[in-house]
All heavy atoms as an XYZ file, in Angstrom:
692
protein
N       4.339     14.549      7.516
C       3.722     13.619      6.541
C       4.461     12.280      6.505
O       5.649     12.329      6.572
C       3.992     14.258      5.149
C       3.189     15.389      4.873
S       1.826     15.075      3.911
C       1.319     16.639      3.343
N       3.777     11.179      6.338
C       4.382      9.956      6.336
C       4.167      9.446      4.866
O       3.173      9.693      4.177
C       3.575      9.008      7.199
C       3.969      9.304      8.661
C       3.426      8.200      9.505
C       3.719      8.417     10.990
N       3.167      7.499     11.957
N       5.124      8.661      4.430
C       5.020      7.886      3.166
C       4.777      6.482      3.391
O       5.515      5.749      4.086
C       6.392      8.103      2.489
C       6.775      9.539      2.193
C       6.285      7.306      1.142
C       8.182      9.746      1.750
N       3.629      5.952      2.848
C       3.344      4.513      2.908
C       3.380      3.897      1.617
O       3.039      4.439      0.590
C       1.724      4.577      3.291
C       1.551      5.120      4.656
C       1.011      6.464      4.816
C       1.580      4.434      5.789
C       0.836      6.978      6.060
C       1.358      4.884      7.051
C       0.933      6.175      7.161
O       0.799      6.786      8.380
N       3.823      2.575      1.747
C       3.895      1.812      0.547
C       2.915      0.606      0.751
O       3.033     -0.172      1.698
C       5.404      1.110      0.413
C       5.633      0.527     -0.941
C       5.861      1.591     -2.024
O       6.562      2.587     -1.609
N       5.573      1.388     -3.127
N       1.943      0.592     -0.216
C       0.914     -0.450     -0.221
C       1.129     -1.475     -1.296
O       1.496     -1.215     -2.289
C      -0.384      0.145     -0.603
C      -0.806      1.247      0.414
C      -0.586      2.590      0.268
C      -1.813      0.991      1.479
C      -0.984      3.507      1.205
C      -2.297      1.888      2.389
C      -1.835      3.191      2.216
N       1.094     -2.787     -0.668
C       1.247     -3.867     -1.539
C      -0.092     -4.688     -1.537
O      -0.865     -4.640     -0.613
C       2.319     -4.884     -0.908
C       3.743     -4.265     -0.718
C       4.693     -5.363     -0.208
C       4.244     -3.689     -2.055
N      -0.492     -5.349     -2.739
C      -1.790     -5.888     -2.932
C      -1.662     -7.391     -3.338
O      -0.640     -7.913     -3.740
C      -2.457     -5.040     -4.205
C      -2.479     -3.678     -3.705
C      -1.528     -2.782     -4.099
C      -3.636     -3.145     -2.990
C      -1.677     -1.398     -3.693
C      -3.679     -1.844     -2.660
C      -2.706     -0.939     -3.056
N      -2.767     -8.019     -3.109
C      -2.879     -9.475     -3.519
C      -2.945     -9.596     -4.888
O      -2.496    -10.635     -5.464
C      -4.152     -9.990     -2.779
C      -4.010    -10.151     -1.301
N      -3.256    -11.018     -0.636
C      -4.759     -9.397     -0.315
C      -3.396    -10.791      0.700
N      -4.287     -9.841      0.902
N      -3.456     -8.653     -5.629
C      -3.611     -8.710     -7.047
C      -3.737     -7.405     -7.743
O      -3.983     -6.305     -7.061
C      -4.816     -9.561     -7.480
C      -6.096     -9.112     -7.035
O      -6.435     -7.996     -7.087
N      -6.795    -10.118     -6.213
N      -3.650     -7.233     -8.939
C      -3.702     -5.957     -9.659
C      -5.008     -5.407     -9.532
O      -5.241     -4.190     -9.475
C      -3.214     -6.093    -11.157
O      -1.923     -6.802    -11.327
C      -3.153     -4.930    -11.950
N      -6.009     -6.245     -9.649
C      -7.402     -5.547     -9.656
C      -7.534     -4.896     -8.246
O      -8.245     -3.748     -8.219
C      -8.372     -6.749     -9.709
C      -9.893     -6.167     -9.740
C     -10.751     -7.277    -10.018
N     -10.414     -8.426    -10.911
C     -10.740     -9.627    -10.706
N     -11.759     -9.942     -9.868
N     -10.339    -10.468    -11.481
N      -7.182     -5.295     -7.278
C      -7.300     -4.740     -5.970
C      -6.489     -3.405     -5.766
O      -6.964     -2.467     -5.246
N      -5.272     -3.366     -6.498
C      -4.586     -2.190     -6.546
C      -5.243     -0.950     -7.253
O      -5.328      0.167     -6.793
C      -3.263     -2.421     -7.208
N      -6.048     -1.316     -8.355
C      -6.810     -0.299     -9.191
C      -7.894      0.032     -8.328
O      -8.235      1.182     -8.346
C      -7.110     -1.031    -10.546
C      -6.069     -1.413    -11.335
C      -8.028     -0.025    -11.265
C      -4.879     -0.374    -11.517
N      -8.623     -0.892     -7.629
C      -9.632     -0.475     -6.768
C      -9.256      0.529     -5.680
O      -9.903      1.496     -5.311
C     -10.374     -1.661     -6.111
C     -11.388     -2.307     -6.924
C     -12.254     -3.286     -6.123
N     -11.510     -4.322     -5.565
C     -11.410     -5.667     -6.059
N     -12.183     -6.025     -7.020
N     -10.601     -6.597     -5.418
N      -8.049      0.263     -5.002
C      -7.506      1.075     -4.002
C      -7.132      2.409     -4.633
O      -7.288      3.446     -3.954
C      -6.360      0.405     -3.379
C      -5.858      1.138     -2.278
C      -6.645      1.077     -0.949
C      -4.619      1.750     -2.096
C      -6.228      1.766      0.136
C      -4.188      2.368     -0.866
C      -5.013      2.446      0.209
N      -6.683      2.500     -5.816
C      -6.327      3.740     -6.444
C      -7.505      4.620     -6.482
O      -7.459      5.802     -6.209
C      -5.813      3.607     -7.877
C      -5.532      4.838     -8.539
C      -5.113      4.762    -10.079
O      -5.458      3.611    -10.686
O      -4.649      5.638    -10.567
N      -8.743      4.159     -6.745
C      -9.959      4.857     -6.842
C     -10.159      5.449     -5.457
O     -10.715      6.656     -5.230
C     -11.152      3.949     -7.333
C     -11.084      3.537     -8.817
O     -10.332      4.350     -9.564
O     -11.719      2.607     -9.150
N     -10.001      4.677     -4.372
C     -10.229      5.208     -3.016
C      -9.294      6.376     -2.762
O      -9.855      7.353     -2.148
C      -9.889      4.086     -1.905
O     -10.700      2.927     -2.185
C     -10.012      4.469     -0.642
N      -7.952      6.192     -3.137
C      -7.197      7.309     -2.955
C      -7.547      8.680     -3.710
O      -7.425      9.770     -3.167
C      -5.722      6.893     -3.249
C      -4.961      5.898     -2.446
C      -3.597      5.501     -2.941
C      -5.085      6.189     -0.969
N      -7.919      8.454     -4.950
C      -8.323      9.523     -5.617
C      -9.612     10.174     -5.020
O      -9.734     11.454     -4.886
C      -8.899      9.087     -7.057
C      -7.814      8.863     -8.108
C      -8.424      8.493     -9.468
C      -7.371      8.002    -10.398
N      -7.920      7.626    -11.568
N     -10.606      9.458     -4.529
C     -11.786     10.038     -3.895
C     -11.353     10.846     -2.643
O     -12.010     11.873     -2.320
C     -12.739      8.781     -3.614
O     -13.085      8.100     -4.731
C     -13.996      9.322     -2.917
N     -10.476     10.300     -1.923
C     -10.019     10.934     -0.656
C      -9.014     12.030     -0.835
O      -8.789     12.777      0.028
C      -9.308      9.983      0.279
C     -10.225      8.808      0.725
C     -11.097      8.936      1.934
N     -10.266      9.225      3.100
C      -9.893      8.342      3.958
N     -10.260      7.188      3.921
N      -9.157      8.776      5.032
N      -8.628     12.382     -2.131
C      -7.719     13.275     -2.540
C      -6.284     13.121     -1.862
O      -5.606     14.213     -1.559
N      -5.945     11.900     -1.713
C      -4.624     11.525     -1.171
C      -3.551     11.526     -2.390
O      -3.726     10.794     -3.393
C      -4.677     10.262     -0.385
C      -5.594     10.432      0.900
C      -3.203      9.760      0.032
C      -5.803      9.183      1.572
N      -2.382     12.134     -2.190
C      -1.401     12.055     -3.257
C      -0.740     10.656     -3.266
O      -0.328     10.135     -2.202
C      -0.197     13.083     -2.893
C       0.890     13.117     -3.765
C       2.028     14.110     -3.155
O       1.559     14.872     -2.366
O       3.115     13.922     -3.680
N      -0.579     10.183     -4.358
C      -0.026      8.693     -4.529
C       0.661      8.618     -5.975
O       0.550      9.414     -6.788
C      -1.184      7.792     -4.504
C      -2.158      7.746     -5.693
C      -1.909      6.951     -6.809
C      -3.240      8.616     -5.759
C      -2.725      7.129     -7.920
C      -4.062      8.718     -6.848
C      -3.746      7.852     -7.874
O      -4.657      7.923     -9.029
N       1.415      7.448     -5.966
C       2.176      7.101     -7.192
C       2.163      5.594     -7.341
O       2.358      4.857     -6.287
C       3.504      7.616     -7.180
C       4.476      7.227     -8.268
C       5.878      7.576     -8.079
C       6.759      7.213     -9.199
N       7.999      7.658     -8.953
N       1.799      5.157     -8.492
C       1.720      3.603     -8.718
C       3.109      3.388     -9.353
O       3.758      4.037    -10.126
C       0.677      3.393     -9.881
C      -0.727      3.639     -9.399
C       0.785      1.833    -10.326
C      -1.864      3.514    -10.338
N       3.741      2.177     -8.883
C       5.003      1.887     -9.152
C       5.138      0.414     -8.845
O       4.408     -0.280     -8.092
C       5.960      2.655     -8.286
C       5.765      2.489     -6.690
S       6.677      3.614     -5.601
C       8.448      3.155     -5.903
N       6.284     -0.320     -9.289
C       6.568     -1.661     -9.006
C       6.898     -1.821     -7.501
O       7.337     -0.816     -7.016
C       7.817     -1.887     -9.769
C       7.965     -0.859    -10.902
C       7.159      0.346    -10.303
N       6.716     -2.861     -6.851
C       7.015     -3.018     -5.652
C       8.544     -2.808     -5.341
O       9.301     -3.296     -6.154
C       6.632     -4.524     -5.165
C       5.753     -4.864     -6.279
C       6.089     -4.018     -7.488
N       8.992     -2.065     -4.367
C      10.433     -2.002     -4.035
C      11.049     -3.171     -3.852
O      10.441     -4.220     -3.167
C      10.391     -1.048     -2.848
C       9.169     -0.429     -2.816
C       8.229     -1.361     -3.423
N      12.341     -3.429     -4.347
C      13.071     -4.575     -4.087
C      13.375     -5.132     -2.602
O      13.471     -6.269     -2.412
C      14.412     -4.663     -4.883
C      14.111     -4.621     -6.452
S      15.658     -4.300     -7.386
C      16.927     -5.190     -6.385
N      13.318     -4.001     -1.893
C      13.578     -4.349     -0.474
C      12.373     -4.942      0.321
O      12.556     -5.551      1.331
C      13.881     -2.921      0.435
C      15.093     -2.300     -0.041
C      14.742     -1.199     -1.064
O      13.901     -1.387     -1.975
N      15.386     -0.153     -1.051
N      11.268     -4.906     -0.376
C       9.991     -5.557      0.284
C       9.724     -6.723     -0.645
O       9.842     -6.729     -1.766
C       8.906     -4.543      0.208
C       9.243     -3.188      0.873
C       7.532     -5.109      0.814
C       8.138     -2.163      0.833
N       9.159     -7.693      0.067
C       8.783     -8.932     -0.657
C       7.762     -8.578     -1.760
O       6.787     -7.816     -1.730
C       7.994     -9.790      0.326
C       7.405    -11.184     -0.272
C       6.730    -12.001      0.772
O       6.725    -11.700      1.951
N       6.097    -12.955      0.279
N       8.034     -9.289     -2.978
C       7.133     -8.951     -4.121
C       5.681     -9.422     -3.908
O       5.464    -10.319     -3.123
C       7.702     -9.746     -5.210
C       8.612     -8.903     -6.047
O       8.660     -7.702     -6.031
N       9.479     -9.684     -6.788
N       4.851     -8.808     -4.561
C       3.438     -9.027     -4.481
C       2.928     -9.319     -5.890
O       3.518    -10.039     -6.732
C       2.638     -8.089     -3.735
S       2.782     -6.414     -4.379
N       1.953     -8.618     -6.300
C       1.343     -8.827     -7.569
C       2.017     -8.086     -8.695
O       1.640     -8.228     -9.894
C      -0.168     -8.480     -7.591
S      -0.317     -6.605     -7.437
N       3.012     -7.384     -8.516
C       3.861     -6.684     -9.450
C       3.426     -5.160     -9.398
O       3.946     -4.506    -10.441
N       2.479     -4.687     -8.615
C       2.252     -3.428     -8.631
C       2.029     -2.946     -7.142
O       1.670     -3.708     -6.344
C       0.840     -3.075     -9.370
C       0.605     -1.573     -9.625
C      -0.356     -3.646     -8.685
C      -0.590     -1.343    -10.594
N       2.585     -1.679     -6.771
C       2.316     -1.190     -5.532
C       1.942      0.331     -5.608
O       2.020      0.939     -6.668
C       3.612     -1.186     -4.658
O       4.626     -0.444     -5.093
N       1.530      0.831     -4.516
C       1.083      2.275     -4.547
C       1.857      3.007     -3.393
O       1.872      2.404     -2.281
C      -0.373      2.518     -4.416
C      -1.103      2.005     -5.582
C      -0.670      4.014     -4.146
C      -2.686      2.058     -5.505
N       2.484      4.062     -3.667
C       3.202      4.845     -2.620
C       2.317      6.024     -2.328
O       1.876      6.807     -3.431
C       4.498      5.245     -2.988
C       5.189      6.132     -1.944
C       6.631      6.445     -2.313
N       7.480      5.175     -2.058
C       8.774      5.261     -2.249
N       9.455      6.325     -2.558
N       9.365      4.068     -1.944
N       1.895      6.382     -1.163
C       0.994      7.325     -0.939
C       1.655      8.286      0.191
O       2.275      7.741      1.131
C      -0.262      6.998     -0.515
N       1.401      9.623      0.104
C       1.988     10.560      1.089
C       0.566     11.041      1.916
O      -0.306     11.619      1.327
C       2.531     11.751      0.491
C       2.994     12.732      1.563
C       3.777     11.219     -0.350
N       0.632     10.912      3.151
C      -0.638     11.005      3.986
C      -0.216     11.558      5.327
O       0.758     10.935      5.904
C      -1.466      9.896      3.979
S      -3.019     10.134      4.584
N      -0.926     12.534      5.847
C      -0.549     12.943      7.206
C      -1.717     12.419      8.219
O      -1.607     12.402      9.364
C      -0.454     14.400      7.404
C      -1.590     15.299      6.964
C      -1.280     16.743      6.969
O      -0.389     17.201      6.217
O      -1.850     17.414      7.772
N      -2.876     12.042      7.621
C      -3.876     11.652      8.449
C      -3.763     10.071      8.783
O      -2.919      9.323      8.144
C      -5.310     11.703      7.645
C      -5.401     10.949      6.280
C      -6.517     11.279      5.658
O      -6.578     12.376      4.997
O      -7.524     10.512      5.551
N      -4.430      9.518      9.701
C      -4.561      8.066     10.126
C      -5.007      7.271      8.883
O      -6.086      7.595      8.359
C      -5.369      7.919     11.364
C      -5.388      6.473     11.834
O      -4.486      5.822     11.484
O      -6.457      6.068     12.373
N      -4.249      6.423      8.461
C      -4.681      5.588      7.347
C      -5.401      4.226      7.753
O      -5.758      3.431      6.921
C      -3.483      5.157      6.446
C      -2.510      4.278      7.173
C      -2.859      6.497      5.928
C      -1.609      3.513      6.364
N      -5.630      4.061      9.129
C      -6.245      2.806      9.482
C      -7.581      2.549      8.727
O      -7.914      1.440      8.442
C      -6.550      2.831     10.969
O      -5.211      2.865     11.615
N      -8.281      3.534      8.444
C      -9.649      3.241      7.814
C      -9.524      3.017      6.247
O     -10.499      2.656      5.627
C     -10.591      4.572      7.905
C     -10.001      5.802      7.380
O      -8.776      5.944      7.311
O     -10.875      6.596      6.901
N      -8.257      3.202      5.818
C      -8.015      2.760      4.307
C      -7.796      1.214      4.228
O      -7.874      0.752      3.025
C      -6.843      3.506      3.839
C      -6.944      4.928      3.630
C      -5.631      5.646      3.163
C      -8.110      5.330      2.625
N      -7.456      0.583      5.248
C      -7.229     -0.902      5.217
C      -8.360     -1.579      4.620
O      -9.482     -1.477      5.155
C      -6.748     -1.403      6.616
C      -5.320     -0.625      6.887
C      -6.511     -2.824      6.537
C      -4.842     -0.940      8.367
N      -8.220     -2.426      3.686
C      -9.317     -3.113      3.004
C      -8.706     -4.621      2.664
O      -7.564     -4.745      2.715
C      -9.809     -2.514      1.842
S      -8.688     -2.226      0.566
N      -9.654     -5.561      2.296
C      -9.153     -6.825      1.974
C      -8.172     -6.876      0.716
O      -7.474     -7.919      0.518
C     -10.418     -7.581      1.637
C     -11.562     -6.806      2.302
C     -11.071     -5.384      2.352
N      -8.207     -5.932     -0.095
C      -7.237     -5.834     -1.275
C      -5.724     -5.668     -0.840
O      -4.783     -6.106     -1.558
C      -7.685     -4.788     -2.173
C      -9.010     -4.955     -3.005
O      -9.272     -6.081     -3.165
O      -9.742     -4.118     -3.058
N      -5.619     -5.203      0.259
C      -4.169     -4.874      0.734
C      -3.489     -5.973      1.469
O      -4.073     -6.692      2.352
C      -4.190     -3.651      1.731
C      -4.676     -2.388      1.032
C      -2.848     -3.416      2.325
C      -4.993     -1.287      1.963
N      -2.314     -6.313      0.882
C      -1.605     -7.510      1.436
C      -0.675     -6.940      2.604
O      -0.586     -7.674      3.754
C      -0.657     -8.061      0.380
C       0.117     -9.246      0.809
C       1.034     -9.696     -0.370
N       1.857    -10.703      0.112
C       2.564    -11.321     -0.737
N       2.506    -11.285     -2.078
N       3.466    -12.222     -0.239
N       0.021     -5.763      2.327
C       0.891     -5.175      3.298
C       0.978     -3.685      3.104
O       0.782     -3.222      2.147
C       2.395     -5.711      3.135
C       2.501     -7.148      3.562
C       3.926     -7.643      3.277
O       4.871     -6.815      3.016
O       4.245     -8.748      3.492
N       1.241     -3.051      4.211
C       1.558     -1.576      4.259
C       2.860     -1.424      4.956
O       3.109     -1.920      6.008
C       0.504     -0.815      4.832
C      -0.942     -1.085      4.371
C       0.821      0.778      4.896
C      -2.122     -0.423      5.131
N       3.706     -0.642      4.237
C       5.039     -0.284      5.005
C       5.067      1.265      4.980
O       4.719      1.992      4.185
C       6.172     -0.822      4.004
C       6.108     -2.330      4.013
N       7.003     -3.086      4.689
C       5.459     -3.175      3.259
C       6.797     -4.393      4.453
N       5.925     -4.523      3.485
N       5.818      1.642      5.994
C       6.092      3.073      6.181
C       7.616      3.299      5.688
O       8.427      2.522      6.109
C       6.076      3.633      7.679
C       4.520      3.508      8.148
C       6.475      5.014      7.852
C       4.486      3.764      9.560
N       7.669      4.183      4.891
C       9.015      4.478      4.183
C       9.591      5.809      4.932
O       9.096      6.762      4.838
C       8.859      4.792      2.692
C      10.230      5.045      2.031
C      11.098      4.022      1.838
C      10.483      6.240      1.456
C      12.323      4.309      1.183
C      11.834      6.508      0.892
C      12.643      5.631      0.732
N      10.835      5.627      5.483
C      11.516      6.658      6.181
C      12.948      6.422      6.289
O      13.414      5.270      6.565
C      10.931      6.832      7.729
O      11.590      7.732      8.271
N      13.780      7.389      6.052
C      15.228      7.292      6.125
C      15.753      6.126      5.114
O      16.593      5.345      5.587
C      15.657      7.071      7.502
C      15.430      8.256      8.407
O      15.436      9.309      7.931
O      15.045      7.929      9.589
N      15.132      6.039      4.004
C      15.475      5.056      3.045
C      15.297      3.619      3.464
O      15.890      2.659      3.083
C      16.932      5.166      2.469
C      16.937      6.312      1.463
O      16.052      6.675      0.812
N      18.110      6.958      1.423
N      14.323      3.332      4.420
C      14.005      1.999      4.912
C      12.579      1.848      5.063
O      11.699      2.773      5.068
C      14.662      1.811      6.230
C      16.197      1.793      6.317
C      16.635      1.594      7.661
O      15.987      1.424      8.679
N      18.071      1.487      7.787
N      12.153      0.537      4.882
C      10.747      0.223      4.915
C      10.446     -0.497      6.281
O      11.161     -1.423      6.704
C      10.296     -0.710      3.836
C      10.393      0.023      2.519
C      11.489     -0.083      1.749
C       9.361      0.698      2.042
C      11.605      0.595      0.566
C       9.260      1.201      0.755
C      10.446      1.305     -0.041
O      10.471      1.798     -1.119
N       9.397     -0.038      7.036
C       9.014     -0.594      8.309
C       7.570     -1.162      8.106
O       6.737     -0.341      7.685
C       9.146      0.507      9.364
C       8.712     -0.112     10.732
C       8.584      1.023     11.856
O       9.295      1.940     11.691
O       8.028      0.758     12.930
N       7.388     -2.490      8.400
C       6.107     -2.958      8.340
C       5.111     -2.247      9.295
O       5.353     -2.156     10.378
C       6.057     -4.487      8.668
C       4.770     -5.247      8.376
C       4.420     -5.133      6.858
C       4.987     -6.721      8.815
N       3.937     -1.855      8.622
C       2.834     -1.143      9.467
C       1.708     -2.141      9.645
O       1.030     -2.162     10.585
C       2.542      0.117      8.761
C       1.426      0.849      9.360
C       1.518      1.548     10.403
C       0.086      0.767      8.653
C       0.371      2.309     10.970
C      -0.884      1.481      9.343
C      -0.830      2.323     10.493
N       1.416     -2.781      8.457
C       0.235     -3.654      8.470
C       0.525     -4.866      7.607
O       1.090     -4.755      6.545
C      -0.998     -2.980      7.948
C      -2.159     -3.880      7.617
C      -3.060     -4.360      8.477
C      -2.300     -4.317      6.290
C      -4.073     -5.189      8.195
C      -3.340     -5.104      5.852
C      -4.298     -5.644      6.908
O      -5.250     -6.364      6.549
N       0.141     -6.142      7.947
C       0.135     -7.383      7.165
C      -1.090     -8.025      7.299
O      -1.587     -8.385      8.407
C       1.338     -8.156      7.560
C       1.562     -9.346      6.758
C       2.821    -10.042      6.949
C       2.909    -11.311      6.022
N       4.388    -11.690      5.899
N      -1.703     -8.450      6.102
C      -2.883     -9.259      6.114
C      -2.496    -10.646      6.436
O      -1.530    -11.315      5.853
C      -3.381     -9.246      4.684
C      -4.763     -9.993      4.655
O      -5.283    -10.502      5.628
O      -5.303    -10.146      3.371
N      -3.049    -11.193      7.527
C      -2.649    -12.538      8.073
C      -3.640    -13.660      7.574
O      -3.451    -14.889      8.004
C      -2.683    -12.538      9.694
C      -1.579    -11.589     10.104
C      -3.960    -12.124     10.205
N      -4.536    -13.291      6.623
C      -5.390    -14.399      6.125
C      -4.610    -15.271      5.280
O      -3.620    -14.948      4.623
C      -6.525    -13.782      5.388
C      -7.518    -12.960      6.203
C      -8.539    -12.363      5.166
C      -9.320    -11.289      5.940
N      -9.344    -10.003      5.366
N      -4.967    -16.471      5.179
C      -4.303    -17.453      4.264
C      -5.298    -17.788      3.043
O      -6.510    -17.733      3.265
C      -4.144    -18.817      4.847
O      -5.234    -19.288      5.455
C      -3.072    -18.657      5.900
N      -4.719    -17.651      1.871
C      -5.467    -17.878      0.700
C      -5.187    -19.087     -0.044
O      -3.932    -19.460     -0.209
C      -5.207    -16.692     -0.343
C      -5.773    -15.355      0.251
C      -4.897    -14.571      1.086
C      -7.087    -14.973      0.018
C      -5.399    -13.425      1.464
C      -7.529    -13.689      0.562
C      -6.741    -13.017      1.253
O      -7.100    -11.799      1.794
N      -6.147    -19.978     -0.362
C      -5.918    -21.307     -0.969
C      -6.404    -21.277     -2.392
O      -7.316    -20.547     -2.806
C      -6.633    -22.334     -0.152
C      -6.038    -22.361      1.263
C      -6.610    -23.441      2.078
O      -6.810    -24.530      1.510
O      -6.696    -23.331      3.305
């Protein structure tokens, strides 16, 4: 099982993503973004999942980190620029 930390562009996107996780039956916890990771909208979601999460990536997600051995490794970063 892998632990993923999802960061979002805004709170509304985090809430939409929570609905996705509920629908898929994925275990998750809403929490403030960890201090070791760049801040985002003030809310993040930690999810435990053994399946491939690539299909979960959506425009609401700013970054995804894998949490292992008390460290965060960048898995995905949205490279779009927002003006």
